[in-house]
C-alpha positions as CSV (number, residue, x, y, z in Angstrom):
1,X,-121.4,60.1,-43.3
2,X,-121.2,63.5,-41.7
3,X,-124.3,65.5,-40.7
4,X,-124.4,69.1,-39.8
5,X,-126.7,70.9,-37.4
6,X,-127.1,73.5,-34.7
7,X,-128.0,73.4,-31.1
8,X,-131.5,74.8,-30.5
9,X,-133.1,74.8,-27.1
10,X,-130.5,72.3,-25.9
11,X,-131.2,69.8,-28.7
12,X,-129.2,69.2,-31.8
13,X,-131.3,69.9,-35.0
14,X,-129.8,68.5,-38.2
15,X,-129.7,70.7,-41.3
16,X,-132.0,70.0,-44.3
17,X,-134.5,68.1,-42.1
18,X,-132.1,65.1,-41.9
19,X,-133.2,62.4,-39.4
20,X,-131.4,59.5,-37.9
21,X,-133.0,56.3,-36.8
22,X,-134.0,56.3,-33.1
23,X,-131.2,54.9,-31.0
24,X,-128.4,55.7,-33.4
25,X,-125.1,56.3,-31.6
26,X,-123.6,59.6,-32.6
27,X,-120.4,61.5,-31.9
28,X,-120.8,65.3,-31.5
29,X,-117.9,67.7,-32.2
30,X,-118.4,71.4,-31.9
31,X,-117.3,73.4,-35.0
32,X,-115.0,76.3,-33.9
33,X,-116.3,79.6,-35.1
34,X,-114.6,81.2,-38.0
35,X,-113.2,84.7,-37.7
36,X,-113.3,85.0,-41.5
37,X,-116.4,86.5,-43.1
38,X,-118.3,84.2,-45.4
39,X,-116.8,83.9,-48.9
40,X,-118.3,86.4,-51.3
41,X,-119.9,88.5,-48.6
42,X,-119.6,92.3,-48.5
43,X,-117.3,92.0,-45.5
44,X,-115.0,89.5,-47.3
45,X,-114.8,91.7,-50.4
46,X,-114.3,94.8,-48.3
47,X,-111.4,93.2,-46.4
48,X,-109.5,92.7,-49.7
49,X,-109.7,96.4,-50.8
50,X,-106.3,97.8,-51.5
51,X,-104.3,94.6,-51.8
52,X,-104.6,94.2,-55.6
53,X,-101.1,94.5,-57.2
54,X,-102.0,93.8,-60.8
55,X,-103.1,96.1,-63.6
56,X,-106.5,97.8,-63.3
57,X,-107.7,96.3,-66.6
58,X,-106.8,92.8,-65.3
59,X,-109.5,93.3,-62.6
60,X,-112.0,94.2,-65.2
61,X,-111.1,91.1,-67.2
62,X,-111.4,88.8,-64.2
63,X,-114.7,90.3,-63.2
64,X,-116.1,89.8,-66.7
65,X,-114.8,86.2,-66.7
66,X,-116.5,85.6,-63.3
67,X,-119.8,87.1,-64.7
68,X,-119.6,84.8,-67.7
69,X,-119.0,81.8,-65.5
70,X,-121.9,82.6,-63.3
71,X,-124.2,83.2,-66.3
72,X,-123.1,79.8,-67.8
73,X,-123.9,78.1,-64.4
74,X,-127.3,79.7,-64.2
75,X,-128.1,78.7,-67.8
76,X,-127.0,75.1,-67.1
77,X,-129.2,74.9,-64.0
78,X,-132.2,76.2,-66.1
79,X,-131.5,73.5,-68.7
80,X,-130.8,70.7,-66.2
81,X,-132.5,71.3,-62.9
82,X,-131.1,69.3,-60.1
83,X,-133.3,66.4,-58.9
84,X,-135.3,67.0,-55.8
85,X,-134.4,64.7,-52.9
């Protein structure tokens, strides 16, 4: 199993409050920083301005489809909330 965390004050703190049993042997590998902005962020969207080669109405259709997909996902989550761990 892979755990993720960050170094804080010289100690590795695992994400989501994960804990390993005392004495567990671990292997630590730094994750190289990404030069790419996070997916869906303003910076990522802005970086793609001007590269669309399709028809303008195709953008509108794709955005409407994405909005419908997101709405369906929200509705699914409201109907079937994920179990708490």
